[in-house]
C-alpha positions as CSV (number, residue, x, y, z in Angstrom):
1,A,0.0,0.0,0.0
2,N,1.2,3.5,-0.9
3,P,1.2,5.6,2.3
4,T,0.7,8.7,0.3
5,N,-2.7,7.4,-0.8
6,A,-3.7,5.9,2.5
7,G,-7.4,6.5,3.1
8,F,-7.9,8.1,-0.3
9,H,-10.6,5.6,-1.2
10,R,-12.7,7.0,1.7
11,A,-12.5,10.6,0.5
12,R,-15.8,12.3,-0.3
13,R,-16.4,15.4,-2.3
14,I,-18.1,18.4,-0.7
15,D,-19.1,21.4,-2.8
16,V,-19.3,24.8,-1.1
17,D,-20.5,28.0,-2.8
18,L,-19.3,31.1,-0.9
19,E,-21.1,34.4,-1.2
20,E,-19.4,37.8,-1.0
21,G,-17.8,38.3,2.5
22,E,-17.9,34.6,3.5
23,V,-14.8,32.7,4.5
24,L,-14.1,29.0,4.4
25,F,-11.5,27.5,6.7
26,V,-9.7,24.6,5.1
27,P,-7.6,22.7,7.7
28,G,-3.9,22.2,6.9
29,G,-3.2,19.1,4.8
30,A,-6.8,18.9,3.6
31,P,-6.8,18.3,-0.2
32,H,-9.0,20.9,-2.0
33,L,-9.8,22.5,-5.3
34,V,-11.0,26.0,-5.9
35,V,-13.1,26.9,-8.9
36,N,-14.0,30.6,-9.2
37,L,-17.4,31.1,-10.8
38,T,-16.9,34.9,-11.4
39,D,-14.1,37.4,-11.2
40,T,-12.7,36.9,-7.7
41,V,-10.1,38.4,-5.4
42,A,-9.0,35.8,-2.9
43,F,-6.5,35.5,-0.2
44,A,-5.1,32.7,1.8
45,G,-3.3,32.4,5.1
46,N,-1.5,29.8,7.0
47,F,-1.8,29.6,10.8
48,L,1.3,28.7,12.8
49,D,1.4,28.1,16.5
50,D,2.8,25.5,18.9
51,S,0.3,22.9,17.7
52,N,1.6,22.8,14.1
53,L,5.0,24.6,14.0
54,E,7.1,21.4,14.0
55,A,5.0,19.7,11.3
56,T,5.0,22.9,9.2
57,L,8.8,23.2,9.4
58,A,9.1,19.5,8.4
59,D,6.8,20.1,5.4
60,I,8.8,23.2,4.3
61,K,12.1,21.3,4.6
62,E,10.7,18.5,2.4
63,M,9.4,21.0,-0.2
64,A,12.8,22.8,-0.2
65,A,14.6,19.5,-0.7
66,K,12.3,18.7,-3.6
67,E,12.9,22.0,-5.4
68,G,15.6,20.2,-7.4
69,R,17.5,23.3,-8.2
70,L,20.5,21.5,-9.6
71,E,23.4,23.8,-10.5
72,A,21.3,26.8,-9.2
73,K,23.3,29.7,-8.0
74,E,20.5,31.0,-5.7
75,P,18.3,29.2,-3.3
76,G,14.8,28.2,-4.4
77,P,11.8,29.9,-2.9
78,M,11.2,27.3,-0.2
79,E,14.8,27.2,0.7
80,G,14.8,31.0,1.2
81,F,11.6,30.8,3.2
82,L,13.0,28.0,5.4
83,S,16.1,30.0,6.0
84,A,14.1,33.0,7.1
85,L,11.9,30.9,9.4
86,E,14.9,29.3,11.0
87,E,16.3,32.8,11.9
88,M,13.0,33.7,13.7
89,V,12.4,33.2,17.3
90,F,8.9,32.0,18.0
91,D,7.5,33.0,21.4
92,P,4.0,31.6,22.0
93,N,3.4,34.3,24.6
94,K,3.9,37.1,22.2
95,A,2.0,38.2,19.2
96,I,3.0,40.4,16.3
97,H,0.1,42.8,17.2
98,E,-0.9,43.3,20.8
99,E,-4.4,44.4,19.7
100,M,-6.7,42.9,17.1
101,L,-6.5,44.9,13.9
102,P,-9.7,46.5,12.7
103,G,-11.4,44.8,9.7
104,R,-10.6,47.8,7.4
105,M,-6.9,46.8,7.8
106,L,-7.5,43.2,7.0
107,A,-9.6,43.3,3.8
108,V,-9.6,45.3,0.6
109,R,-12.8,46.0,-1.4
110,Y,-12.7,44.6,-4.9
111,A,-13.3,48.1,-6.4
112,D,-10.2,49.4,-4.6
113,F,-8.2,46.4,-5.7
114,E,-9.3,46.6,-9.3
115,G,-8.7,50.3,-9.6
116,G,-5.2,50.1,-7.9
117,R,-6.1,52.3,-5.0
118,A,-5.4,49.5,-2.5
119,A,-1.7,49.5,-3.4
């Protein structure tokens, strides 16, 4: 049995149509496919904390190793990302922002994005 496909035969498809302003949380490692039905502006984020930091670093190391940049003079994107992460000190008792940012700082209206004003 191929461990990469373990349990794949039990996978089920779930279709979700999101409306404007809605968010769907996809857990890390969950296979998924996105099909945009209209013009769409989307963003994604990855959540790191004590519960998944070790596994995340292992995944990034594996991706960096697979970049296969033979004879490359510069590190690949994942190698550079891994190097930056390894230089960081993660303190679970501190956050980047002490206060929650207001929504206007976390989202951009499509009209602002499309017209370039969000830049």
